[in-house]
C-alpha positions as CSV (number, residue, x, y, z in Angstrom):
1,R,5.3,27.3,4.6
2,I,3.2,25.7,7.3
3,K,5.0,27.7,10.0
4,A,4.5,30.9,8.1
5,I,0.8,30.3,7.7
6,A,0.3,29.3,11.3
7,T,2.3,32.2,12.6
8,S,0.5,34.8,10.4
9,Q,-3.0,33.4,11.2
10,A,-2.2,33.4,14.9
11,E,-0.9,37.0,14.8
12,S,-4.0,38.2,13.0
13,F,-5.9,37.2,16.2
14,G,-3.3,38.7,18.5
15,C,-1.9,35.3,19.4
16,M,1.3,33.3,18.9
17,A,1.8,30.0,17.2
18,E,4.5,27.4,17.5
19,V,5.0,24.6,14.9
20,D,6.7,21.5,16.1
21,W,7.1,19.3,12.9
22,K,7.8,15.7,13.4
23,E,8.7,13.5,10.4
24,G,6.4,10.7,9.8
25,Y,6.6,7.8,7.5
26,C,8.9,7.7,4.5
27,V,7.7,7.3,1.0
28,L,7.1,3.7,-0.1
29,V,9.0,3.0,-3.3
30,N,8.9,-0.5,-4.8
31,S,12.1,-1.9,-6.3
32,E,11.9,-2.4,-10.0
33,N,13.2,-6.0,-10.2
34,E,11.2,-7.2,-7.3
35,T,8.1,-5.6,-8.6
36,N,8.5,-7.1,-12.0
37,F,9.1,-10.5,-10.3
38,A,6.0,-10.2,-8.1
39,R,3.9,-9.0,-11.1
40,Q,5.0,-12.0,-13.3
41,V,4.1,-14.4,-10.5
42,A,0.6,-12.9,-10.3
43,L,0.2,-13.0,-14.1
44,D,1.3,-16.6,-14.2
45,L,-1.1,-17.6,-11.4
46,V,-4.3,-15.8,-12.2
47,G,-3.9,-14.3,-15.7
48,A,-3.7,-10.8,-17.0
49,E,-7.4,-10.2,-16.8
50,R,-7.2,-10.5,-13.0
51,V,-4.1,-8.4,-12.4
52,V,-4.2,-4.6,-12.2
53,L,-0.8,-3.5,-13.5
54,N,-1.0,0.3,-13.1
55,G,-3.4,1.1,-10.4
56,P,-3.6,4.5,-8.9
57,P,-1.0,5.5,-6.3
58,L,-1.9,5.1,-2.7
59,T,-1.7,8.0,-0.3
60,G,-1.7,6.2,3.0
61,S,1.3,5.4,5.1
62,E,2.8,2.0,5.4
63,D,5.6,0.8,7.7
64,F,6.8,-1.6,5.0
65,A,8.4,1.6,3.5
66,F,11.0,1.5,6.2
67,M,11.9,-2.1,5.2
68,L,12.3,-1.0,1.6
69,E,14.8,1.6,2.6
70,K,17.1,-1.2,3.8
71,I,16.5,-4.0,1.2
72,P,14.8,-4.2,-2.2
73,G,11.2,-5.4,-2.3
74,S,7.7,-4.8,-3.5
75,Y,4.5,-3.9,-1.7
76,L,1.4,-5.2,-3.4
77,L,-2.3,-5.6,-2.8
78,I,-4.3,-8.8,-3.3
79,G,-7.8,-7.7,-4.3
80,N,-10.7,-8.5,-2.1
81,G,-13.6,-7.8,-4.4
82,D,-17.0,-6.9,-2.8
83,G,-17.2,-9.6,-0.2
84,D,-20.6,-9.5,1.5
85,S,-20.7,-5.7,1.8
86,A,-22.5,-3.2,-0.4
87,G,-19.3,-2.7,-2.4
88,A,-15.5,-2.8,-2.4
89,C,-13.6,-0.7,0.1
90,M,-10.2,-0.6,1.6
91,V,-9.2,-2.1,5.0
92,H,-9.4,0.2,8.1
93,N,-12.9,1.2,6.9
94,P,-16.0,0.3,8.8
95,G,-17.7,-1.1,5.7
96,Y,-14.8,-3.5,4.9
97,D,-15.8,-7.1,4.7
98,F,-13.0,-9.7,4.1
99,N,-14.0,-12.0,1.2
100,D,-13.2,-15.5,2.5
101,D,-13.3,-16.8,-1.1
102,N,-10.0,-15.1,-1.7
103,I,-8.1,-17.1,1.0
104,A,-7.1,-19.8,-1.5
105,T,-6.0,-17.3,-4.2
106,G,-4.0,-15.3,-1.6
107,S,-2.2,-18.4,-0.2
108,D,-1.6,-19.8,-3.7
109,Y,0.1,-16.5,-4.7
110,W,2.5,-16.5,-1.7
111,I,3.3,-20.2,-2.3
112,H,3.9,-19.6,-6.0
113,L,6.0,-16.5,-5.2
114,T,8.2,-18.4,-2.7
115,R,8.7,-21.4,-5.0
116,E,9.7,-19.1,-7.9
117,F,12.0,-17.2,-5.7
118,L,13.7,-20.3,-4.3
119,K,13.4,-22.1,-7.7
120,V,11.7,-25.1,-6.1
């Protein structure tokens, strides 16, 4: 459809259009078992009131999607809160301010996840 639109628009101005489509990133799809495992670790660590279970889908691209095509896994976000900025925003945004108070929570999560996975 993109090629048809570009070609028609170009022809309406007496021009030609060429569309060279390059595939980008694949869709990131979490594996059910690994997602349930990661979710339970978060619930055990910080409690249900601090875990967003069904957040909105993200529309950005992520190279972790290529890994999930090869092995099961789960991509998750550890919330940042507002930090010192005027409000919460995602990374790769000029207003992003990393909240240093979350360093302990983030590291505790990965330690807990690893221990549960290894059954240590």
